[in-house]
N, C-alpha and C positions, 0 to 999 in steps of 0.2 A: 334516794332515787339513784339507780346505777347510771353510769355514763351512757348516754344515748347516741345513736347515729346523728350526724349533723343535721339531717332533714327533720328530726324530731324536735329540735330545740328552737326556742325564740329567746333572745337575750337583749337586755336593755329596757329601760323604763318605757320609752315611747313605743317600741315595737310590741312589747307585752301588753301594754294598755290598749293599743289599737286592736290587737288580736282578741282581747277580752271583750271589747265593745262590739266588734264586728261579728265574731263567731265564737261565743263562749262555749258552745257545745263541742267545738273541736279541740278544746284545751283540757288536758287531763289533770293538770295541777300547776301551781305557781310556787316557786321557792324564793324566799326573800331573806336578805341579810337581816338578822335579828337586831342588829344595832342601828338600822335605819328607821327613823320615825318621822320623816319629813312629810310635807304636803303631797309631794308627787307619789311617794310610797302609799300614802293614805288613799290616793286616787286609784292606784292599782288594786289595793285590798278591797276598796268599795266596788270596783268593777267586777272583781272575782266573786265577791259575795252576791252581787246582783245576778251574776250568771251561774250561781251554784257551783263554782269552781273551788276546789280545796286550796287553802293557802298554808304553806309550811314556813315557819320562821327558823332559820338555821344559822350556824356561825359563818362568818365571811369566808373562812378557809374552805368550808364545804361548798359554798357557792363557786369559789374558784375551781374546785375539782369538777363540779358539774359543768361549768362553762367551757372547760377544756381550752382555755386561751382566748375565748371570745370576749369582746368588750361587753360587760353585763350590767354595770352600775348597781350591782347588788340584787338584780332581779333576773330569774330564769324561769321560763315556762316550757312545758312539754306538750306537743300536739298528740292527739289521739291517732292511733294507726287507722288509716282509711285509704281506700282506693281512689286514685285520681279519676276524674271523668274521662270517658272513652271517646273514640272517634265518632261513635254513634250519637253520643251526647252532644258533641260539637255540631254535627249535622242537624240535630233537632234544634239547637240554639239558632243556627243560621236560618232554618226554615221558619222559625217563629219571629225573626227580626226583619223589619222592613228594609233597612239599609245597613247590613252588617259591616262593621269595621273591625278588622282583625290584624294582629301583629304576629308574624311567624318568624321565629328565630332559629336559624339553621347552624347549630354548632357554636353557640355562645357559651364559653367555658368559665368565665369569671363570674362568681356569684354576685359581686358588686354590680357588674353590668346587668345581670339578670334582674336584680332588684330594682335598679334604676330604670330598666325598660318596663317593668311592671308598673312602677310609679308613673312614668310618662304615659303609658297606654291607658291607665285608669284615669289620669287627668284629662286626656284627650277624648275620653268617652268611648274608647274601644270596648268591644263586647267580650273579647277573649284574647289570650296569648297562647300560641301553639309552639311546642318544642318537641324535638325527637326524644324518645325515651333514653337513647344512648347518645354519647358525645354532646352532653349539655351540662351546664352548671347545675348543682343541686339547689333546691329551694331550702337553703340552709338558714341558720340564724343570721349569717352575714347578709344573705340576699333579703331576708325579711326586714332587717334593719334598714338596708338601702331602699327597700320598697316603701317604707314609712306607712305601713298599714294597707297598702294597695294589694299585697299578697293575700289578704283576707277578704278583699272586696271583688277582685277580678278573677274570673275562672282561668286556670292554667291547665291546658290540655297536653298531656304527654301521649305521643303516638308512636307506635312500633315501627311504622313504615311511612316516613314523611312524604316520599314521592307519591305513594298511594293516597294519602290524605289530601295532597294537593290536587290530584285528579278528582277526588270525590268533591272537593270544594268547587272546582270548576263545573262539575256536573250539577251542582246545587245553585249555580248562577253567580258565584263569587269570582271576580276577576283578580288575578294574581299579578302584582306589580313588584318586581324584584329591584333592589338597589345594587348597582354595580358601577364602580368608578369608570369602567371603560364603555359604558352604554352611551350611544350617540345622542340619545334624547335627554334633555334636561327635565328634572322633576317639575320645574315651574312651567315648562312648555307642554307637559303631558295633560291629557284630558283624563281626569281621575273619575272612574266609575263610581256609582253610588253604593254598589256592593263590592267592597274591595278588601283584599288582604295584602298588606305590605310584607315582603319577604326579605329579611336581612341576614347576611352571613356572619360567620364568627369573626373574632378579633383579628386573626392572622390570615386565614385562608379565604375568607369571603364566602360567597355562595358555592356550594358543591355543584358539580356538573349536572347531576340528575335534577337537582333543585332548580338550577338555572334554566335548563331546557323546559321545565314545567311551567315557567312563568309566561303569562300572556304578553307581558311588556317589561322591558328593562329600562331603568332611568338612572341618571347620575345626579348627585347633588352638586350644584355649581360651587366651585371653590375659587374665590377671588384672590386670596393671598397665596403664600408659599406652602401652607400646611397641606400635606398630601392626603390626609384622611381624617375622619372624625370618629370619636368614640361611638360605639354602636347605639348607646342610649340617646346620644345627641342626634344621630342619623334617624333613629326611630321617631324622635320628637318632630323633626322637620317633615318627615313623610306623613305622619299621622295628622299633624296640624295642617298640612297642605290639603288633605282630604276634608278636614273640618272646614277649612276656608272655602273649598270648592262646593261643599254641600250647603253652606250658609246662604240664606236669602240675600238678594242684592241689598247692599247698604246704601242708605241715603247719603249723598255728598254733604259734607259739613264745611261750610265756607268759613274761613278764618277771618276774623276782624282785622282790619289794617292796623299795623303797628303804629303806636304813637311816636311822633318824632322826638 
């Protein structure tokens, strides 16, 4: 297999196994270190065969060349070339969902952060993640590894014009809540709509101006200590789970038994 672009590859046992289990039709082939014969490699081979994906056993040095510096654990897979879902597909998903929960990332450039955001969004039950086509991290092997399988389960929409997509989402009934450190309203004090997209900016610059003015509401995440900012994936988790908490049915109060003296 010739060296592929970064978005074509998945590296590492867990990431490859997750991709084979979730979407084997999207995998073109798997290349495995011919000297590995352990149980985890057996699971990868079994998942590949179950999904009718070709398995190639090659020398470790060849795996190193294919991985191009990625942490691979002796396993590399290649995605089939395919188009990402479009803005029209995103609006169809929103229309078909009772209470859509979306995560929009405006200029996240670190693939580790992109993967962690995908993992967080999938865990919180978000229906999709939206990124601009340009000025964003690639869905690379690094991102897929950080996503821990979520990249294969959660739709990722790349849009050519983020501001236009935000307007389309608002027209479809989705409220846009942007996270900004200088917003006067706290996330915990905000009334979170049932159809909501949280909009988070990049690692350094935060929300761009056009993205910021498109939001219906801006909130800040309360910071009690001296830390000035949070990693974007942590901020995404706090925002998404605030929506999950707000949409959950009222919980019964649980009385604690008195402590024994």
